[in-house]
N, C-alpha and C positions, 0 to 999 in steps of 0.2 A: 164467294159470289158477290159481285158489286151490288150494293143496295140500289133500290129504285131512286130516280132522280127528281121526283116531283111531277112527272108527266108520263103518260103512257104513249109510246110510239113503237112502230115496227118498221125496220128498214128492210126493203126487198133487196136481196143480194144477188139474185140470179137474173139471167136473160137480158143483160145490159151490153151495150157496145161502147167502146172507148171513143173519146173525141180525138185522142192522139192517133197519128197515122201508124200503120203497121211497121214502117221502117224506122220509127224513132226509138224502138227498143222498149216501149212501155208494155206492161202485161196486157194481153188480149183475152177476152172472154170466149172468142171463137176458137174452135179447134182444140179445146181442152180435153185431154184424155179422161174418160170416165173411170178407168181402172177396172172395168168389169172383166170377168173371167170367161173365156169361151165355154159354151155349153158342153157339159160332159167332162170338163177338166177338173182336176182335184189337186190339192196341195199335199204331197206326201213327204215333205222335207222335214217335218217335225215329229212324225210318229213312225213306228215300225212294229213288227211282230216280235215278241219275246217268248221263247219256249221255256217253260218251267218244268223240271223233272221232279216228280213227287213219287218216289218209289217205283211202282210198276207202271205208272201212267204219266202222261205228260199233258199239260194244258197250254193253250196259246192265249196270250193276252196282248193288249195294245198299251204301249208306254212311251213316254218321251225318249227320244234318242239322246238329247243333251239336257243337262241340268243348267238352265240359264238364270236361276235365281228368281227373286220376286220381280215382276214387271214394274216398269216405271208408271207412276200414277200421274194424272193431270196436275196434281199439286206439285210434282217435281219439275214440271216443264214450264218454260215461257216466263214472261214478265208478270209482275204483280202490281206494278204501278205505271202510270202513263202521265207525261207532262205534255199538254197541248199548248203550242204557241201560235196564235192567230195573228198574221201580219196583214193589216187591212189598209189598203190604199185610201188616203184621205183627200185625194185631189177632187176637183170640181166635177168630174165626169162619173163619179162613183156612187151616186145616190141609189140607183136601181140595184147595183151589184151588192151594196151593203144590205139593202132590204132582202135581197135574195138569200144572202148568207144567213141573216137572222131567221128567215122563214124556214130554212132547211137544217139549221143547226140541231134542233131537237131530234130529228130523225137520225142525223149523223151520230150524235152521242148515244141515242137509243140503240143504234146498230152496234156501236162499240160495246155497250153494256151487255147486249145479248150474245155477242160473239166472243168476248174475252171473259170467260167464266172465272178465271183466276185473279182478275184485276180487282183489287179492293180499294185502291186509292188513286186519285188523279188530281192534277192541277190544271187549271185553264187560265191562260193569260192572253191579253190582247195588247198589241202595240200598233202604232201608226207608221206610215212610210215617210214621215217627216216629223221634225220636232212638233210637239203637241201642246200648244199654248193654253188649252182649256183644262189640262190635267191639274192635279194638285201642284201648287207652286214649286214644291221641292222636286217634282218628278215630271218636268216638261221637256227633258232632253230626248233626242231620238233613241228609241228602243226601250223607254220606260213603260212599265205596265200601266194601263189606263184604269183609273178609278172613277173618273167623272168626265163628262163630255160637254161640248158647247159648239155654237156656230150653226151655219146653215145645214139643214137636213140631218142634224144629229139628234140623239135622244135628249140632249140638253138637260141631263140629270146627273146627280151624284149617285154613282152606282154602288159604292162601298157604304158601310163596311161589309166586307165579305166574311164568311164564317171562319176563315182561317185567321182573321185579324191582320192579314198581310194584304198585298196588292194583287193577289190572284184568287180565283175561285177554286172551290173543291167540290167533291161529291156531296158535301153537307149544305151547299147553297141550293136555292131554287134556281137552277141554271137557266131554264127557259127565259126567266125574267132578267136575271143578272147579266147573262151574255147578251141579250137583246139590248140592254142598256149600254154596255161597254163597246160592243161591236159597231154600233151606229156612231162612228166617230165624226161623221159629217163630211163636208166637202170644201172646207177652207184651207186644206193643206196645199203644200207646194206641188206644182205640176212637174217638178223634177224629182220624181219618186225614187227613193233609195231603199227598197226592201231588204237588200242584202246587207247594207250597212246597219240597218235597224236590227237585223238578226244578230249581227256581230256584237253590237252594243248590248243587246238583251241578254246574251249568254256568256259574255266575256267582259272583263274589266270591272270598273267601279260600280256599275249598276247591279251586277250580279253578286258582288262581294259583300262582306259584312257592312251593315248599315246602308246598303244601296237600295234603290227603289224596287229592285227585283230580287232581293235577298230571299232565299229559301224556295224560290220557284223551281229552279232546276235541281233535280236530284240524281245522284250517281246511280242509284239502283232502279231508275225509271226509264222506260222507253220515251224518247223525245219525238213528238210528232209536230212538225212545222207545217202550217197551212198558210199559203200565201195567196192573197186575193188582190190582183192588180190588173189594170187594163193598159198600162204603159211601162211600168218600172223595170229596171234591170240594167239599163245602159249607163246610168249615172252613178254607178257604184265606184268606190275609190280604188278598187283593186280587181284583179281578174278572178274568174270563178273559182279557180283552185284555192285561192286564199280563203274564201268563205267556206269552202268544203273543209279545209284544214281547221278552221275555227270551230266548226260544229263537231268535227271528229275529236278535237282536243277537249271540247266541253263534255264529250262522252268518254273521256279517259282513254282515247285512242281507239275506241270501238265504233267505227262508222256504221256498222250494222245495227247499232242501238239507236239509230235515228231514221225517221221517215220524213220525206218531203212531199207534200201535196200542193201543187201549184195550179191556180186558175189564172190564165192570162189571155190576152187577145191574140188569136192565131194569125191575124193579119199584120201584127206588129212584130218586127224582128227583135226578139229579146235574147240575143245570143248568150250573154252572161247568165241570165236567169234560167234559160233552158239548159245550158251546160251544167249549172249548179244543180238543178233538179235531177237531171239524168245521171249525174255522178253518184247518186244514191241508189240507183237501180240494183236489185229489184225492189228496194224499199222506196219507190217513187211512183207518183201518179200525176198526170197532167190533164187538166180539163179546160173547157172554154169558159172564160169569165162572163161572156154575154149570154150564156144559156142557163136554163134552170139547173140547179146543182143537185137535184134529187138523185138522178141516176149516177152521176159522177161520185157523189158522196157514198152511195152504196158500194161502188167498186173500190173506193178508197178504204172503206171499212175492211174489205178483204185483204188489201195490201197491209194495213195496220195489223190485222189479225195474224198474218203470216210472219211479219216482223216480230210480233210479240212472242210467237212460238219459238222463234230462232234467237231470242234475246240472249246475249252473252253476259251472264251474271258475273 
């Protein structure tokens, strides 16, 4: 059981509607089967009558038809660790969206905690959508995990050291405070946002390797959850969507099902690459509106993450 994270929150998981349209393939809360059994029906597939002859009399007892062995327990199923990578647009139009993210993050993580009973460890990292000049001088490249912020509308604070001693947060940190610091990256970033290139740099190449700014963040045995917050980005990437899908898949050792993508974007902006990238991870994907409150969307995203964790390919 994951330990409490320094704040008490409850995420409401039911009764929500999706921002994404029905035709885009994203999971919908409407029309979900309850799995209830018709009145008066019964399941007779696993039991039957066995007659035992004891001398001059016989008795009838109920016993299993098949010996299926010991049932799987919850401890045998799903992921035990999760790595969260938050990709935050740092352009000038993102002040309210960053504040929205910080406000709703505790409920999101609280929902993860209450839903994923078997998860005992997680990493939380934040990157910007353009090179970040306010970070530690050695880690200002695109995709480097953020440990300090600066500039307009930022937290303007040194957020580290984190409990891990590395450039990412863990369950040992006071996450409500630490995440609020790192996620408010400010609004002095480039208007040519490149969230997909930032993701590639974060999980692949020198940043992720030995001695890199992101060393140790990505774990082979953890579910990777990428959360993208942007109102414009996606079309200025250096390659097509399939390339970035392949990058994430390889980062998860060829198991694409071990990654989840949650994207908040502007539905009025045509983000073909970004939407294609997100939808490539279905059913482990969710799309929300970057301009709306994130509470309901985060609650639904928790369900997507929970299902992906259950299906984790170890």
